[in-house]
N, CA, C and O atoms as CSV, one atom per row, in Angstrom:
chain,resi,resn,atom,element,x,y,z
A,1,MET,N,N,-20.768,-61.550,59.379
A,1,MET,CA,C,-20.845,-60.312,59.201
A,1,MET,C,C,-21.485,-59.767,60.349
A,1,MET,O,O,-21.000,-58.713,60.759
A,2,PHE,N,N,-22.544,-60.274,61.018
A,2,PHE,CA,C,-23.246,-59.747,62.333
A,2,PHE,C,C,-22.443,-60.423,63.743
A,2,PHE,O,O,-22.629,-60.001,64.884
A,3,ALA,N,N,-21.745,-61.281,63.468
A,3,ALA,CA,C,-20.840,-61.785,64.606
A,3,ALA,C,C,-19.729,-60.630,65.191
A,3,ALA,O,O,-19.145,-60.634,66.275
A,4,ASP,N,N,-19.650,-59.614,64.048
A,4,ASP,CA,C,-18.324,-58.746,64.517
A,4,ASP,C,C,-19.038,-57.246,65.004
A,4,ASP,O,O,-18.392,-56.211,65.168
A,5,GLN,N,N,-20.363,-57.369,65.173
A,5,GLN,CA,C,-21.074,-55.998,65.789
A,5,GLN,C,C,-21.341,-56.537,67.060
A,5,GLN,O,O,-21.394,-57.755,67.233
A,6,ARG,N,N,-21.551,-55.544,68.153
A,6,ARG,CA,C,-22.039,-55.808,69.682
A,6,ARG,C,C,-23.413,-55.612,69.554
A,6,ARG,O,O,-24.070,-55.060,68.671
A,7,ARG,N,N,-23.724,-56.153,70.575
A,7,ARG,CA,C,-25.327,-56.193,70.796
A,7,ARG,C,C,-25.462,-54.793,71.917
A,7,ARG,O,O,-24.600,-54.522,72.753
A,8,PRO,N,N,-26.531,-54.141,71.740
A,8,PRO,CA,C,-26.794,-52.817,72.849
A,8,PRO,C,C,-27.051,-53.416,74.021
A,8,PRO,O,O,-26.558,-52.797,74.964
A,9,ASP,N,N,-27.641,-54.396,74.322
A,9,ASP,CA,C,-27.627,-55.141,75.779
A,9,ASP,C,C,-26.667,-55.717,76.155
A,9,ASP,O,O,-26.677,-55.971,77.360
A,10,ALA,N,N,-25.774,-56.051,75.576
A,10,ALA,CA,C,-24.263,-56.640,76.167
A,10,ALA,C,C,-23.717,-56.118,77.115
A,10,ALA,O,O,-23.405,-54.982,76.757
A,11,PRO,N,N,-23.421,-56.291,78.115
A,11,PRO,CA,C,-22.395,-55.750,79.217
A,11,PRO,C,C,-21.169,-55.175,78.541
A,11,PRO,O,O,-20.611,-55.834,77.664
A,12,LYS,N,N,-20.676,-53.872,78.934
A,12,LYS,CA,C,-19.289,-53.423,78.381
A,12,LYS,C,C,-18.178,-53.859,79.224
A,12,LYS,O,O,-18.143,-53.900,80.454
A,13,GLU,N,N,-17.326,-54.160,78.426
A,13,GLU,CA,C,-15.969,-54.661,79.394
A,13,GLU,C,C,-15.569,-53.253,80.033
A,13,GLU,O,O,-15.399,-52.132,79.553
A,14,LYS,N,N,-15.478,-53.879,81.542
A,14,LYS,CA,C,-14.594,-52.791,82.291
A,14,LYS,C,C,-13.332,-52.861,82.065
A,14,LYS,O,O,-12.974,-53.934,81.580
A,15,SER,N,N,-12.331,-51.901,82.292
A,15,SER,CA,C,-10.870,-52.100,82.449
A,15,SER,C,C,-10.418,-52.028,83.908
A,15,SER,O,O,-10.557,-51.036,84.623
A,16,GLN,N,N,-9.833,-53.248,84.289
A,16,GLN,CA,C,-9.261,-53.395,85.590
A,16,GLN,C,C,-8.214,-52.687,85.872
A,16,GLN,O,O,-7.336,-52.867,85.027
A,17,PRO,N,N,-7.859,-51.807,86.862
A,17,PRO,CA,C,-6.688,-51.326,87.084
A,17,PRO,C,C,-5.600,-52.237,87.861
A,17,PRO,O,O,-5.930,-52.811,88.899
A,18,SER,N,N,-4.480,-52.338,87.408
A,18,SER,CA,C,-3.202,-53.167,87.684
A,18,SER,C,C,-3.324,-53.403,89.543
A,18,SER,O,O,-3.782,-52.643,90.396
A,19,GLN,N,N,-2.821,-54.521,89.645
A,19,GLN,CA,C,-2.671,-54.611,91.022
A,19,GLN,C,C,-1.871,-53.851,91.707
A,19,GLN,O,O,-2.005,-53.351,92.823
A,20,TRP,N,N,-1.046,-53.806,90.965
A,20,TRP,CA,C,0.297,-52.940,91.856
A,20,TRP,C,C,-0.278,-51.340,92.208
A,20,TRP,O,O,-0.302,-50.711,93.265
A,21,LYS,N,N,-0.788,-50.947,90.621
A,21,LYS,CA,C,-1.645,-49.640,91.078
A,21,LYS,C,C,-2.437,-49.479,92.242
A,21,LYS,O,O,-2.342,-48.562,93.058
A,22,THR,N,N,-3.247,-50.457,92.261
A,22,THR,CA,C,-4.380,-50.561,93.505
A,22,THR,C,C,-3.350,-50.597,95.016
A,22,THR,O,O,-3.783,-49.988,95.994
A,23,PHE,N,N,-2.206,-51.221,95.104
A,23,PHE,CA,C,-1.521,-51.407,96.185
A,23,PHE,C,C,-1.005,-50.385,96.185
A,23,PHE,O,O,-1.234,-49.706,97.186
A,24,ALA,N,N,-0.307,-49.920,95.373
A,24,ALA,CA,C,0.310,-48.505,95.695
A,24,ALA,C,C,-0.273,-47.221,96.096
A,24,ALA,O,O,0.212,-46.253,96.681
A,25,VAL,N,N,-1.731,-47.527,95.512
A,25,VAL,CA,C,-2.713,-46.195,96.069
A,25,VAL,C,C,-3.235,-46.585,97.595
A,25,VAL,O,O,-3.263,-45.803,98.545
A,26,PHE,N,N,-3.533,-47.609,97.606
A,26,PHE,CA,C,-3.789,-48.193,99.214
A,26,PHE,C,C,-2.876,-47.965,100.333
A,26,PHE,O,O,-3.250,-47.601,101.448
A,27,SER,N,N,-1.626,-48.199,99.984
A,27,SER,CA,C,-0.669,-48.346,100.645
A,27,SER,C,C,-0.253,-46.950,100.872
A,27,SER,O,O,0.020,-46.818,102.065
A,28,GLY,N,N,-0.103,-45.918,100.251
A,28,GLY,CA,C,-0.141,-44.505,100.246
A,28,GLY,C,C,-1.261,-44.027,101.058
A,28,GLY,O,O,-0.946,-43.422,102.083
A,29,ALA,N,N,-2.360,-44.160,100.835
A,29,ALA,CA,C,-3.315,-43.734,101.834
A,29,ALA,C,C,-3.311,-43.985,103.066
A,29,ALA,O,O,-3.660,-43.145,103.895
A,30,MET,N,N,-2.752,-45.676,103.500
A,30,MET,CA,C,-2.504,-45.820,104.916
A,30,MET,C,C,-1.448,-45.124,105.293
A,30,MET,O,O,-1.438,-44.648,106.428
A,31,LEU,N,N,-0.312,-44.921,104.383
A,31,LEU,CA,C,0.801,-43.904,105.174
A,31,LEU,C,C,0.637,-42.908,105.350
A,31,LEU,O,O,1.410,-42.308,106.097
A,32,GLN,N,N,-0.517,-42.207,104.709
A,32,GLN,CA,C,-0.945,-40.573,105.055
A,32,GLN,C,C,-1.402,-40.941,106.227
A,32,GLN,O,O,-0.703,-40.602,107.182
A,33,LEU,N,N,-2.579,-41.667,106.502
A,33,LEU,CA,C,-3.414,-41.876,107.649
A,33,LEU,C,C,-2.439,-41.888,109.347
A,33,LEU,O,O,-2.449,-41.339,110.450
A,34,GLY,N,N,-1.734,-42.861,108.603
A,34,GLY,CA,C,-0.774,-43.040,109.692
A,34,GLY,C,C,0.117,-42.111,110.403
A,34,GLY,O,O,0.483,-41.987,111.572
A,35,GLY,N,N,0.381,-41.387,109.089
A,35,GLY,CA,C,1.672,-40.089,109.384
A,35,GLY,C,C,1.003,-39.052,109.727
A,35,GLY,O,O,1.706,-38.072,109.977
A,36,CYS,N,N,-0.399,-38.879,109.855
A,36,CYS,CA,C,-1.385,-37.584,110.433
A,36,CYS,C,C,-1.399,-38.168,111.733
A,36,CYS,O,O,-0.712,-37.578,112.567
A,37,ILE,N,N,-1.902,-39.001,112.039
A,37,ILE,CA,C,-1.968,-39.404,113.503
A,37,ILE,C,C,-0.720,-39.324,114.410
A,37,ILE,O,O,-0.815,-38.883,115.555
A,38,VAL,N,N,0.564,-39.796,113.839
A,38,VAL,CA,C,1.407,-39.970,114.720
A,38,VAL,C,C,2.006,-38.201,114.941
A,38,VAL,O,O,2.169,-37.614,116.011
A,39,GLY,N,N,2.209,-37.738,113.701
A,39,GLY,CA,C,2.654,-36.470,113.503
A,39,GLY,C,C,1.306,-35.392,114.368
A,39,GLY,O,O,1.738,-34.635,115.237
A,40,PHE,N,N,0.386,-35.381,114.206
A,40,PHE,CA,C,-0.499,-34.541,114.928
A,40,PHE,C,C,-0.546,-35.178,116.600
A,40,PHE,O,O,-0.870,-34.459,117.545
A,41,GLY,N,N,-0.246,-36.322,116.721
A,41,GLY,CA,C,-0.194,-37.075,118.390
A,41,GLY,C,C,0.839,-36.566,119.200
A,41,GLY,O,O,0.837,-36.345,120.411
A,42,PHE,N,N,2.112,-36.344,117.983
A,42,PHE,CA,C,3.484,-36.102,118.827
A,42,PHE,C,C,3.341,-34.177,118.733
A,42,PHE,O,O,4.231,-33.482,119.223
A,43,LEU,N,N,2.543,-33.771,118.286
A,43,LEU,CA,C,2.631,-31.985,118.452
A,43,LEU,C,C,1.749,-32.061,119.384
A,43,LEU,O,O,2.022,-31.234,120.254
A,44,GLY,N,N,0.692,-32.736,119.661
A,44,GLY,CA,C,-0.163,-32.727,120.965
A,44,GLY,C,C,0.416,-32.815,122.283
A,44,GLY,O,O,0.122,-32.113,123.251
A,45,HIS,N,N,1.433,-33.924,122.218
A,45,HIS,CA,C,2.274,-34.519,123.084
A,45,HIS,C,C,3.089,-33.172,123.531
A,45,HIS,O,O,2.972,-32.605,124.617
A,46,ILE,N,N,3.833,-32.839,122.589
A,46,ILE,CA,C,4.601,-31.523,122.861
A,46,ILE,C,C,4.171,-30.508,123.559
A,46,ILE,O,O,4.873,-29.888,124.358
A,47,LEU,N,N,3.066,-30.285,123.323
A,47,LEU,CA,C,2.166,-29.205,123.839
A,47,LEU,C,C,1.467,-29.851,125.093
A,47,LEU,O,O,1.134,-28.998,125.915
A,48,ALA,N,N,1.164,-31.134,125.441
A,48,ALA,CA,C,0.726,-31.678,126.748
A,48,ALA,C,C,1.934,-31.396,127.844
A,48,ALA,O,O,1.712,-30.906,128.951
A,49,VAL,N,N,3.230,-31.776,127.375
A,49,VAL,CA,C,4.367,-31.570,128.225
A,49,VAL,C,C,4.701,-30.451,128.726
A,49,VAL,O,O,5.083,-30.248,129.878
A,50,GLN,N,N,4.511,-29.369,127.508
A,50,GLN,CA,C,4.790,-27.963,127.911
A,50,GLN,C,C,3.551,-27.503,128.961
A,50,GLN,O,O,3.933,-27.194,130.090
A,51,SER,N,N,2.425,-27.445,128.755
A,51,SER,CA,C,1.128,-27.367,129.495
A,51,SER,C,C,0.853,-28.119,130.631
A,51,SER,O,O,0.121,-27.653,131.505
A,52,HIS,N,N,1.255,-29.019,130.711
A,52,HIS,CA,C,1.123,-30.278,131.592
A,52,HIS,C,C,-0.455,-30.620,131.825
A,52,HIS,O,O,-1.016,-30.769,132.911
A,53,HIS,N,N,-0.911,-30.689,130.777
A,53,HIS,CA,C,-2.425,-31.374,130.554
A,53,HIS,C,C,-2.161,-32.543,129.672
A,53,HIS,O,O,-1.351,-32.397,128.756
A,54,VAL,N,N,-2.772,-33.720,129.853
A,54,VAL,CA,C,-2.749,-34.986,129.115
A,54,VAL,C,C,-3.714,-34.972,127.882
A,54,VAL,O,O,-3.450,-35.566,126.837
A,55,TRP,N,N,-4.885,-34.225,128.096
A,55,TRP,CA,C,-5.681,-33.626,127.176
A,55,TRP,C,C,-5.460,-33.395,125.511
A,55,TRP,O,O,-6.135,-33.570,124.496
A,56,LEU,N,N,-4.324,-32.975,125.792
A,56,LEU,CA,C,-3.768,-32.236,124.508
A,56,LEU,C,C,-2.945,-33.369,123.491
A,56,LEU,O,O,-2.750,-33.296,122.277
A,57,THR,N,N,-2.618,-34.242,124.290
A,57,THR,CA,C,-2.103,-35.617,123.409
A,57,THR,C,C,-3.418,-36.075,122.920
A,57,THR,O,O,-3.585,-36.084,121.701
A,58,ILE,N,N,-4.301,-36.428,123.637
A,58,ILE,CA,C,-5.739,-37.053,122.846
A,58,ILE,C,C,-6.141,-36.364,121.855
A,58,ILE,O,O,-6.405,-36.900,120.778
A,59,LEU,N,N,-6.264,-34.897,122.089
A,59,LEU,CA,C,-6.733,-33.866,121.174
A,59,LEU,C,C,-5.889,-33.923,119.757
A,59,LEU,O,O,-6.328,-33.680,118.633
A,60,GLY,N,N,-4.532,-34.320,120.139
A,60,GLY,CA,C,-3.822,-34.056,118.820
A,60,GLY,C,C,-4.055,-35.436,117.966
A,60,GLY,O,O,-4.196,-35.385,116.745
A,61,VAL,N,N,-4.088,-36.814,118.774
A,61,VAL,CA,C,-4.494,-37.742,117.905
A,61,VAL,C,C,-5.713,-37.746,117.415
A,61,VAL,O,O,-5.826,-38.208,116.280
A,62,ILE,N,N,-6.816,-37.300,118.035
A,62,ILE,CA,C,-8.020,-37.184,117.362
A,62,ILE,C,C,-7.901,-36.312,116.034
A,62,ILE,O,O,-8.459,-36.681,115.000
A,63,VAL,N,N,-7.186,-35.189,116.100
A,63,VAL,CA,C,-7.290,-34.310,115.204
A,63,VAL,C,C,-6.375,-34.963,113.787
A,63,VAL,O,O,-6.553,-34.723,112.593
A,64,GLY,N,N,-5.557,-35.685,114.326
A,64,GLY,CA,C,-4.512,-36.555,113.518
A,64,GLY,C,C,-5.884,-37.485,112.690
A,64,GLY,O,O,-5.978,-37.404,111.465
A,65,VAL,N,N,-6.522,-38.029,113.207
A,65,VAL,CA,C,-7.621,-39.031,113.058
A,65,VAL,C,C,-8.305,-38.571,112.033
A,65,VAL,O,O,-8.370,-39.299,111.043
A,66,VAL,N,N,-9.080,-37.069,112.006
A,66,VAL,CA,C,-9.870,-36.421,111.292
A,66,VAL,C,C,-9.351,-35.868,110.029
A,66,VAL,O,O,-10.031,-35.874,109.003
A,67,VAL,N,N,-7.766,-35.236,110.106
A,67,VAL,CA,C,-7.277,-35.163,108.788
A,67,VAL,C,C,-6.896,-36.334,108.064
A,67,VAL,O,O,-7.182,-36.416,106.869
A,68,GLY,N,N,-6.290,-37.237,108.645
A,68,GLY,CA,C,-6.112,-38.220,107.933
A,68,GLY,C,C,-7.286,-39.015,107.297
A,68,GLY,O,O,-7.042,-39.520,106.201
A,69,ALA,N,N,-8.591,-39.209,107.850
A,69,ALA,CA,C,-9.711,-39.602,107.103
A,69,ALA,C,C,-10.251,-38.570,106.217
A,69,ALA,O,O,-10.709,-39.006,105.161
A,70,SER,N,N,-10.300,-37.449,106.377
A,70,SER,CA,C,-10.597,-36.565,105.014
A,70,SER,C,C,-9.622,-36.551,104.037
A,70,SER,O,O,-9.955,-36.015,102.980
A,71,GLY,N,N,-8.005,-37.203,104.148
A,71,GLY,CA,C,-7.674,-37.255,103.049
A,71,GLY,C,C,-8.151,-38.783,102.299
A,71,GLY,O,O,-8.333,-39.080,101.118
A,72,LEU,N,N,-8.232,-39.397,103.294
A,72,LEU,CA,C,-8.818,-40.823,102.252
A,72,LEU,C,C,-10.229,-40.748,101.783
A,72,LEU,O,O,-10.626,-41.563,100.950
A,73,VAL,N,N,-10.911,-39.944,102.199
A,73,VAL,CA,C,-12.242,-39.556,101.687
A,73,VAL,C,C,-12.185,-38.893,100.437
A,73,VAL,O,O,-12.923,-39.137,99.483
A,74,TYR,N,N,-11.064,-37.842,100.484
A,74,TYR,CA,C,-10.939,-37.179,99.009
A,74,TYR,C,C,-10.301,-37.974,98.034
A,74,TYR,O,O,-10.459,-37.647,96.858
A,75,LEU,N,N,-9.430,-39.215,98.377
A,75,LEU,CA,C,-8.692,-40.019,97.399
A,75,LEU,C,C,-9.917,-40.872,97.316
A,75,LEU,O,O,-10.032,-41.225,96.142
A,76,ALA,N,N,-10.934,-41.382,98.094
A,76,ALA,CA,C,-11.900,-42.326,97.743
A,76,ALA,C,C,-12.669,-41.527,96.515
A,76,ALA,O,O,-12.704,-42.128,95.441
A,77,LYS,N,N,-13.230,-40.342,96.577
A,77,LYS,CA,C,-14.038,-39.686,95.712
A,77,LYS,C,C,-13.173,-39.557,94.311
A,77,LYS,O,O,-13.655,-39.681,93.185
A,78,GLN,N,N,-11.991,-39.322,94.581
A,78,GLN,CA,C,-11.298,-39.308,93.183
A,78,GLN,C,C,-11.152,-40.641,92.268
A,78,GLN,O,O,-11.020,-40.647,91.044
A,79,ILE,N,N,-11.206,-41.804,93.155
A,79,ILE,CA,C,-11.202,-43.057,92.572
A,79,ILE,C,C,-12.591,-43.360,92.054
A,79,ILE,O,O,-12.662,-44.076,91.055
A,80,LEU,N,N,-13.724,-42.897,92.614
A,80,LEU,CA,C,-15.184,-43.207,92.299
A,80,LEU,C,C,-15.602,-42.382,91.333
A,80,LEU,O,O,-16.517,-42.768,90.606
A,81,GLY,N,N,-15.058,-41.181,91.149
A,81,GLY,CA,C,-15.271,-40.483,90.011
A,81,GLY,C,C,-16.225,-39.250,90.524
A,81,GLY,O,O,-17.063,-38.647,89.853
A,82,ASP,N,N,-15.954,-39.090,91.574
A,82,ASP,CA,C,-17.011,-37.760,92.442
A,82,ASP,C,C,-16.320,-36.610,92.615
A,82,ASP,O,O,-16.344,-36.043,93.707
A,83,ARG,N,N,-15.606,-36.109,91.544
A,83,ARG,CA,C,-14.580,-35.146,91.812
A,83,ARG,C,C,-15.307,-33.866,92.085
A,83,ARG,O,O,-16.360,-33.620,91.497
A,84,PRO,N,N,-14.708,-32.925,93.081
A,84,PRO,CA,C,-15.280,-31.868,93.441
A,84,PRO,C,C,-15.129,-30.709,92.142
A,84,PRO,O,O,-15.615,-29.583,92.259
């Protein structure tokens, strides 16, 4: 009779997400980061060729890293439960 009841101090079981779902989320996040870096780097390169300033390519890559990382931070907040 008492064996079917849970004790209040017993740890609760956490449901683990499937490995494929975790793989899909992280691979999508890495694809987003890489796409942002390549896209903004390419845009910076086009502007650098037109204006003859190499620093625009570097600026494009840095902007790509910032935009991609902000997407990763948003995704991490959603996964951890800190929704805005």
